[in-house]
C-alpha positions, -999 to 999 in steps of 0.1 A, spaced: 0 0 0 15 33 -11 14 59 17 23 95 9 35 116 38 3 136 39 -18 104 41 2 88 69 -13 84 104 -4 112 127 6 87 154 -2 52 166 -32 65 185 -50 76 153 -51 42 137 -56 24 170 -87 45 178 -100 39 143 -94 1 145 -112 -1 178 -145 7 160 -137 -9 126 -135 -46 136 -143 -64 104 -116 -70 79 -100 -95 55 -73 -120 66 -49 -127 38 -29 -159 40 -2 -171 15 -15 -201 -6 4 -234 -8 26 -238 -38 5 -236 -70 -25 -221 -51 -38 -185 -49 -37 -167 -16 -66 -172 8 -86 -141 17 -111 -146 46 -136 -119 57 -140 -120 94 -147 -101 126 -118 -96 149 -109 -79 182 -77 -59 184 -60 -56 218 -35 -27 217 -23 -35 252 -10 -69 241 -3 -60 204 -24 -88 192 -56 -96 173 -81 -123 183 -104 -142 159 -118 -176 153 -127 -195 122 -145 -228 114 -124 -259 116 -134 -269 80 -120 -236 66 -97 -244 37 -70 -219 47 -57 -239 76 -30 -260 58 -17 -228 41 -16 -209 73 2 -236 92 28 -238 64 32 -200 63 20 -182 95 30 -147 82 -4 -131 75 -19 -97 68 -51 -84 82 -65 -56 60 -93 -32 71 -107 -6 47 -137 17 54 -149 53 54 -143 53 16 -160 77 -8 -157 85 -45 -148 121 -53 -159 133 -88 -134 151 -109 -150 186 -107 -146 186 -69 -109 184 -73 -104 210 -101 -73 232 -93 -81 268 -83 -89 288 -114 -92 257 -137 -124 246 -155 -143 220 -134 -139 194 -161 -102 195 -156 -104 180 -121 -92 145 -115 -115 119 -98 -102 101 -68 -111 79 -39 -108 89 -2 -105 62 24 -90 49 56 -70 17 56 -50 -2 82 -29 -33 74 -16 -54 102 13 -77 93 13 -105 119 25 -139 129 -4 -162 134 -7 -186 163 -34 -213 161 -53 -219 193 -67 -255 196 -68 -261 234 -104 -260 245 -98 -239 276 -77 -215 256 -103 -213 229 -129 -205 255 -108 -177 269 -103 -163 234 -140 -163 227 -148 -146 259 -123 -119 252 -139 -114 217 -173 -113 233 -161 -87 258 -152 -65 228 -184 -71 207 -209 -73 236 -196 -53 265 -232 -51 277 -232 -89 282 -263 -109 274 -246 -141 264 -233 -170 285 -195 -173 289 -178 -201 270 -162 -228 291 -146 -260 280 -169 -290 286 -198 -268 299 -231 -258 283 -241 -240 263 -210 -235 241 -186 -262 254 -196 -288 228 -193 -263 200 -156 -255 207 -144 -285 187 -159 -270 155 -137 -239 156 -100 -230 158 -89 -198 175 -63 -175 160 -41 -151 179 -23 -127 155 9 -113 169 13 -79 153 47 -73 138 42 -42 117 14 -17 109 7 3 78 -20 29 82 -33 54 57 -59 82 59 -63 95 23 -84 126 26 -68 151 2 -48 170 27 -21 178 1 -47 198 -20 -50 236 -17 -73 248 10 -98 260 -17 -100 224 -30 -103 209 4 -131 233 12 -149 224 -20 -146 187 -13 -160 192 22 -189 213 9 -198 187 -17 -196 158 7 -220 177 30 -245 184 2 -243 148 -13 -248 132 21 -243 97 7 -231 65 25 -199 72 43 -198 108 33 -202 120 69 -174 97 81 -151 110 53 -160 146 61 -151 140 98 -117 125 89 -109 154 66 -119 180 92 -100 162 120 -68 158 100 -70 194 89 -71 204 125 -39 184 130 
């Protein structure tokens, strides 16, 4: 992923805060020789205090042999993306039709070493940590090995603990454009009011504030 200086995260806190509320991504695993890579959509829970990501997948998932052979994986998360029509980006004083269309988006890629969790008690702990992230209000029973209601289901899944080794974060919101163009993009996003326009507008305003 190309990251220009003006698109880079201001600090680790910026992408960590974003990742805390964007918890669905795609896990990319190298394929075995002669096979394409595996790309698995999945929910996950990122724990910045431990530098790890927690998730679980069904035991019959076809990616397991490839992951065990090559545990270096990438978790990719992309959201808050919008299409920007060319006229919105026209340089000051230029005809609107001379503007270049573009995409604005936020993206975080976590390069990790994957550790498979198969012990029933460890899987139960992993699930409970995930549940604490997704349902902090409670409402579901805790998982425990050998105990109802989830104990018998543990054999059907495998847990994954991703040890984060490197992070690439990008917030592409036209900060390198002249203020006049940035103002025009903000005004047009406000008027259009389409899906994700409000999120993109918030990113642009926040990053302009520094």
